[in-house]
C-alpha positions, 0 to 999 in steps of 0.5 A: 500500500503506497500512502501519499501525503497531498501537498509539498513534503520535499520529496520525502510524504511517500511511505511504501507500506507493507502491512496494514498497521504500517499504512495506519501509522503513516497516515496517522503521522501525515494526518496528525492524529487528532489535530484539525488544523487546515493546511496553507490552502485552507482545506483539511489535510489529505492523504492519496492511498495508491496500489504498489507498482513492482519493478525498477524506477528511473527518471526521464527528464525532457527540455520543452519549448511548448511544442517540441521535445528534446529528451536529455540523458536518462538516470537513476535516483536511489530514493530510500535512505539505506544500503540495498533501497531499505529504510524510508524515503527521501529526496534522493540519496545519489543517481547515475547516468545513463540508466541501463533499464531504460532501453531504447524500446522503453525510451520509445515507448516513455516518449510516444505514451507519456511525455508527448501526449502531455505536452501536446495536450496541454499545447492543446489546452492553452496551457503550453509546457516551457521548460524541464518535465521530470517524468519518474517512472516505474518499469516493470520486469517486461519493459512496461512504463508507468509514471509515478510522478511529474515535476516541473523542474530538473531532479536533484540529485539526477541533475549532477550526474546529467549535466556532468555528461551534458558536452553542449552548452547549456546557455544553448539549450536554454536559449533553444528552449525559449525562442518560441516563447510568445511566438511558436512559429520561432520554435528552434528546438528541434534544431538541436542536437545535444552532444553527451560524454560517452562515460557513465556519471555517478553521484553520491549524497552526503546527508546530515544527521537525522535526515530524512527526519529532523535535521541537526545543523550547523555541523562543520564539514572538512576535506572538501577536495578540489573539483575537476573536469571529471569530478566534483562536488556540489553544494546543496545544504552548506553554508559559510560562518563569519570565519569561512568554515563551511557548515551543514545547513540542509538535509542533503548536504553534498553530492560527490559525483564523477565520471567513468568508463563505465558504471564500476569506475564512476562508482569507484572515482565518485566514493574515492572523491567523498572519502576525505569529506567529514561531518559528525553525523555524515551518511551517505549509501555505499551502493549507489549504482547497484541495479546497473552493476546487476545487468 
């Protein structure tokens, strides 16, 4: 049974319950047992209860100018906090690109059955979508893709590995995507062919103590390595204090991302990159990329 909070929850409002008791606990937590406070929009708090979809998740991100669609490189996130996809859901503990589960056949089906109908449907309704559209997918053993969610943005932490692989200037991509705004006939997105690094990119998130629950802030971070063209530590939940010390300031603190010839080498390089980094209570998964390694 899938229990979802009906509202913004920073990527953490989903519980996949294996028993009725676990589902009831999730509902009580999300609604606030005994609480009758209205939500921000004036409505009572609500939950959505859904059937579990079995399969392997993947992230499928495109950019659209309202009419044309350009697919970015595929990627796969790791939502659970613990190794082996265990523990509560998070906003994402790491990702890699490309995602082998998105075969050429699956890619074609996603475009024809999910992405294009969405973009064309919105255009017909007079609300053309311009920007990045993120489709979170569940792909079953037979290669059938189903949509779990849409986000109107690039994904985190998928963005880090994807942009590490993008060789085309991102500025040019954005200019082509906005050329048709207010003038559909000026669309040029179909003229752009994205160039990708053939290597695999993999990113590992370092999260703060307590994440994905109440996190502790203000822990000092040391050992941050210098970045390079094929290895970079992205900052997310960090800040500088008055003395120039980098401190934690959010749940997901850093994402160590590296390129490699194959998933195993990219994984090895990403974990080597984060090895010298330290802050009290730091937690990260040690198996990012494990689905790809099984293939």
